[in-house]
N, C-alpha and C positions, 0 to 999 in steps of 0.2 A: 143116557148116562153122562155124555159129554155136556149137555145142556145143564144138568144138575151140578156138575163140577164148576161150570162158569157162574152159575147162580150163587153157589157157595163162596166162590172167589169174590164176587161183587158184594155179597153180604158181609164178608170179612172187612172189606173197605169201609162199609157203612159203620160197622161196629168200632173200627178204629177211631171214627169221629166222635163216638159216644164215651168210650172208656177213658178213664183218667189214670189208670195204673199202668206203670211201665212193664210190669210182668205180663199183663195182658197183651201189650204191644209185642213183646218177645214171642209169646205163644202164637199170636196171629201171624207174625212173619214166618214162623215154622210151619203153620198150617198152610199158608200160601205156597210154601215150597213143596209140600206134599200134594196139594191140588195141582200145581204146575206139572209135577211129575206125572200124575194121572192124565192130565190133558195132553201133554207131549207124547206120552206112551200111546194114547189112542190116535194121535195124529200121524205118527210114523208108520209106514207100511210094514207088513210082515217080512218083506224081502230086503229091508234096510240092513246096512252093514252092521256087524256086531260092535265095531268101534263107535259108531254113532249112538247105538243104544246104551253102551257103557258110559259115554259122555253125558247123555241125558240123565242117567241115574246119578252120576257124580255131581252134575251141576245142580240138579233140583233136589233130589232126595237127600244126598249127603251134605252138600254145601248149604243150600237154601233151607232145607228142612231140618237139619241137625246142627251143623257147624256154626252157622250164623246165629241161630237162637242161643246156642251155648255161649258164644262170645257176648251176646247181649245180656244174658243173665249174669255173667262174670262182671260186666260193667256196672250192672245194678248193684251187685253185692259190694264191689269195690268203692263205689261212690256213695252208696247208701241213700240214693234218691229213688223214691218209689212212685211219685205222682207228678202230674203236670203242674205247672205254676198256677197259683190261684188267680193270677192276673190274666191268664189266658182266656180265650173265648169259651163261653159256657158250652156244656154238652148239647143243650137244646139248639143253640144257634149253629153249632158245628154240624149237627145232623141236618138242619135245614139247608146249610150251604152244601153239604155232601149230596143231598137229594137233588138240589138245583144243578150241581155238577153232573150228576147221573143223567138228568133230563137233557142237559146240553150235549153230553156225549152221545146219547141215543139220537138226538136231533141231528147232530153233525154226521152220524153214521148213515142217515137216510140220504145224505147228499153224495155219499161215496158210491159211484157207479162204475165198478171195475170188476170184471169177472175173475181177475187173478187175486183179489183180496177177499178174504172171509170177513164179511161185514160184522158178524156176531163177535168174532175175536177182536176185530178192530174197535168196536164200540166198548167192549169190556176193558181192553188195554188202554184206550183213551181215558176211560173213567179212572183207571189205576194211575195213570200219569198225572191227571188233574188232582186226584185225591192226595197223591204224594206232595204236590205243590201246595195244596191247601193246608196239609199238615205242617209243612215247613213254615208257611207264612202266618199261621194262626196260633202256633204253639211257641212258647218263649224259651223253653229249656233245650239245651243242645242235644240231649238224647232224642227228643222228638224229631229234630232235624235229621239225625242219623237214621231213624226209622223211616222218615219220609224219603230219604235217599234210597233206602232199600226197597220201598214200595215202588218208586219210579223205575228202579232196575228190574223189578219183577214185571212191570208193565212193558218195558222194552222187550223182555224175553217173550211175553205173550204176543206182542206186536210182531215179533219175528215169525211166530206161528201163523199170524194173520196173513202175511205175505207169502206163505208157503213154507214147506219143510226144506226147501233148498237154500234157506238162509245160511250164509257161509259160517262154518264151524269156527273159523279163525276169529270172526267177529264176536261170537258167543264166548270164546275162550278169553278174549281181551276184556269183555264186559265182566266176566266172572272174576278174573284177576284184579280188575279195578275195584270191584265191590269188596272183595276180601281184604285188599290192602287198605281201602277206606275204613272198613270196620276196625281193623287192627290198629291203624294209626290214630283214629279218633278215639278208640277205646283207651289207648295209651295216654292220649292227651287228657281225656276226662279223668283217668285215674290219677295222673300226676298233679293236676290242679285241684282235685276234689277236696283236699285238705284245706287249701287256702280260700277256695270259692265254693262253699258247700251247696249252694243252690244252682250254680251253673246255668244261669239265665243268659240269653244271648245279649241283652243290653249291658250285662256286666263286662263282657269282653270288649265293648267299645271304649271302656275307661282304661284299658291296659295300655301303657305307654312304655317305650324303650327306656 
């Protein structure tokens, strides 16, 4: 079951490279939150403290799986931007790059020889990290960059499971607050400038001067 969840998580990263609709981006971010909830729940032991379990539910199922997608859908409605820029990398090239990134991630995982690190989790989390970076660098609209940032944050959470369930909760709380504030601030930013810059491509921002 755990392997199936990790495969679905990796498949969602590949689909992100293909789809061009921002609504699909939001749904995939929510799906990843639900998958991370299942993965984390299977990793923590039955004797784990109730507070830890409640935090896992709040961070993955509530925030990543429900709250963040809700905020993304609100940004889409407010800005009325539904697709990636036509000048962005094509879906065919993007999927080739993503597959190459997956191969690189699995190859690097073979070099990891540490009994304290779950190599399967490490490989998938590394793929998530690189997939988020690829999304940021190959897509031109700011909304894509926001989603790429969310994908990287999910990869960091998965990497925390790779190094063991003893990953400090304080670090996870800090990451969670950081991502929520990032979504809120960038969502406000996109909503406020959406009327003046309807396409919100990243190159347009470089022309803004004081």
